[in-house]
C-alpha positions in Angstrom: 11.7 3.4 -35.9 11.1 1.1 -33.0 14.4 0.3 -31.3 15.0 -2.8 -29.3 17.1 -2.3 -26.2 18.6 -5.6 -24.9 19.9 -5.2 -21.4 22.9 -7.4 -20.9 25.0 -5.6 -18.3 24.5 -7.9 -15.3 27.3 -9.9 -13.7 25.4 -13.1 -13.2 26.3 -13.2 -9.5 23.6 -15.7 -8.5 24.3 -17.9 -11.5 27.9 -18.5 -10.5 29.2 -17.9 -14.0 28.2 -15.7 -16.9 24.8 -17.0 -17.6 24.4 -15.2 -20.9 27.1 -17.5 -22.4 25.3 -20.7 -21.3 24.1 -22.8 -24.3 20.5 -23.8 -24.8 19.3 -26.7 -26.9 20.2 -25.9 -30.4 23.7 -24.7 -29.5 22.9 -21.0 -29.2 23.6 -19.2 -26.0 21.0 -17.5 -23.8 22.3 -14.2 -25.1 22.1 -15.2 -28.8 18.5 -16.5 -28.5 17.3 -13.4 -26.7 19.0 -11.1 -29.2 17.7 -13.1 -32.2 14.1 -13.0 -30.9 14.2 -9.3 -30.4 16.0 -8.5 -33.6 13.4 -10.3 -35.6 10.6 -8.0 -34.4 12.1 -4.5 -34.2 13.7 -2.1 -36.7 17.1 -2.1 -34.9 18.7 -3.6 -31.7 21.2 -2.0 -29.3 22.7 -4.2 -26.6 23.5 -2.4 -23.3 26.6 -4.0 -21.7 29.3 -3.2 -19.1 33.0 -3.1 -19.8 33.7 -5.9 -17.3 32.0 -8.6 -19.5 34.4 -8.7 -22.5 33.2 -12.2 -23.5 29.7 -10.9 -23.6 30.7 -7.9 -25.6 32.6 -10.1 -28.1 29.6 -12.4 -28.5 27.2 -9.6 -29.4 29.9 -8.0 -31.6 30.1 -11.2 -33.6 26.3 -11.0 -34.0 26.8 -7.6 -35.7 24.7 -5.9 -33.0 25.2 -2.3 -31.9 26.6 -2.0 -28.4 26.3 0.6 -25.7 28.8 0.3 -22.8 27.1 1.7 -19.7 29.7 2.4 -16.9 26.8 3.1 -14.4 25.1 -0.3 -15.0 26.3 -1.6 -11.7 24.0 0.8 -10.0 20.9 -0.7 -11.4 18.8 -1.4 -14.4 17.5 2.1 -14.6 21.0 3.3 -15.6 21.1 0.7 -18.3 17.8 1.9 -19.8 18.9 5.5 -19.6 22.2 4.7 -21.4 20.4 2.8 -24.1 17.8 5.5 -24.8 20.5 8.2 -24.7 22.4 6.4 -27.5 19.2 5.8 -29.7 17.6 9.2 -29.3 16.1 9.2 -32.7 13.8 6.2 -32.1 10.0 6.6 -32.2 9.8 4.0 -29.4 11.8 1.4 -27.5 11.1 -2.2 -26.6 13.2 -2.9 -23.5 14.1 -6.6 -23.1 16.2 -8.5 -20.7 19.0 -10.7 -22.2 18.4 -13.4 -19.6 14.8 -14.1 -20.8 15.2 -16.2 -23.9 11.9 -18.0 -23.9 9.7 -15.0 -24.9 7.7 -15.7 -28.1 8.3 -13.5 -31.1 4.5 -13.0 -31.4 4.6 -11.4 -28.0 7.3 -9.0 -28.9 5.6 -8.2 -32.2 2.4 -7.4 -30.3 4.3 -4.9 -28.1 5.8 -3.3 -31.2 2.4 -3.1 -32.9 0.9 -1.4 -29.8 3.7 1.3 -29.9 3.1 1.8 -33.6 -0.6 2.4 -32.9 0.2 5.1 -30.4 0.5 3.4 -27.0 2.5 5.4 -24.4 3.5 2.2 -22.6 2.8 -1.4 -23.7 3.3 -4.4 -21.4 2.6 -8.1 -22.0 0.3 -9.9 -19.5 0.1 -13.6 -18.9 -2.7 -14.9 -16.7 -3.0 -11.6 -15.0 0.7 -10.9 -14.4 2.7 -8.3 -16.2 6.1 -9.3 -17.7 8.7 -8.4 -20.3 9.5 -6.8 -22.7 8.0 -3.4 -22.1 7.5 -0.8 -24.8 7.9 2.9 -24.3 6.9 5.7 -26.6 9.3 8.5 -27.7 7.0 10.8 -25.6 8.8 9.4 -22.6 12.3 9.9 -23.9 13.4 12.5 -21.4 12.0 10.6 -18.5 13.7 7.4 -19.6 17.0 9.2 -19.8 16.6 10.2 -16.2 16.0 6.7 -14.9 18.3 5.4 -12.2 18.6 2.6 -9.7 17.1 -0.9 -9.7 13.4 -0.1 -10.4 14.0 0.3 -14.1 10.8 1.5 -15.8 8.5 0.6 -12.9 8.2 4.2 -11.8 6.9 5.2 -15.2 4.4 2.4 -15.2 3.1 3.7 -11.9 3.2 7.4 -12.9 1.3 6.7 -16.2 -0.8 3.8 -14.9 -3.9 4.9 -16.7 -2.0 5.0 -20.0 -0.5 1.6 -19.8 -1.8 -0.7 -22.6 -1.8 -4.3 -21.4 -1.2 -6.8 -24.2 -2.7 -10.2 -23.2 -0.7 -13.2 -24.4 -0.4 -16.9 -23.9 3.3 -16.7 -23.2 4.7 -17.8 -19.9 8.1 -16.8 -21.2 7.4 -13.2 -20.3 7.7 -14.1 -16.7 10.7 -16.5 -17.0 14.1 -14.9 -16.3 17.2 -17.0 -15.6 18.9 -16.0 -12.3 20.3 -19.4 -11.2 21.2 -22.8 -12.7 18.0 -24.1 -11.1 15.9 -21.5 -12.9 17.4 -22.6 -16.2 16.8 -26.3 -15.5 13.2 -25.6 -14.5 12.6 -23.4 -17.5 14.0 -25.9 -19.9 11.7 -28.5 -18.4 8.6 -26.4 -18.5 9.1 -24.0 -21.4 12.4 -24.5 -23.2 11.6 -28.0 -24.4 9.1 -26.4 -26.8 11.6 -23.7 -27.9 13.7 -24.1 -31.0 16.3 -21.3 -31.0 16.4 -19.3 -34.2 19.5 -19.2 -36.3 
């Protein structure tokens, strides 16, 4: 079973308000679109949140998604990944996605899932020579994923197993487009989002 981990524990400090609740064209929020895209491609999704963001928790609960509350998330994305993997220990692999990246194509996520099913240790999408998200990890890395800490996330594993990383080439600028500020969102909607119809 390939498990999607949607990381949604940030506090949106640079955005000025909770960005995941911001609506996109089509009336769905950033959080809903990111979750829907991921859920359509994997066997199951767990959303990693922090207890401070009750409105975010409520939103994902209404979407009938499994939730993992990670008290250590404030210390960095590595802690969020570790919490998510710990709570889904029976998975055969994980696709780790960020909730503030709603413009990733489902075809890209599906390609990462397929790479894991075919035995990739780590699978990462690449657009015009640059790696992006989401990143797939095999169950063989379970123990190391559980030990992750800090802000580097899975980057240490990508360096440690550099020769085993499968790069999945894609025509998807969305893998590089995260939303940190209102200006990021405006630019993304102009360049990418205008071609995106959020799924229901």
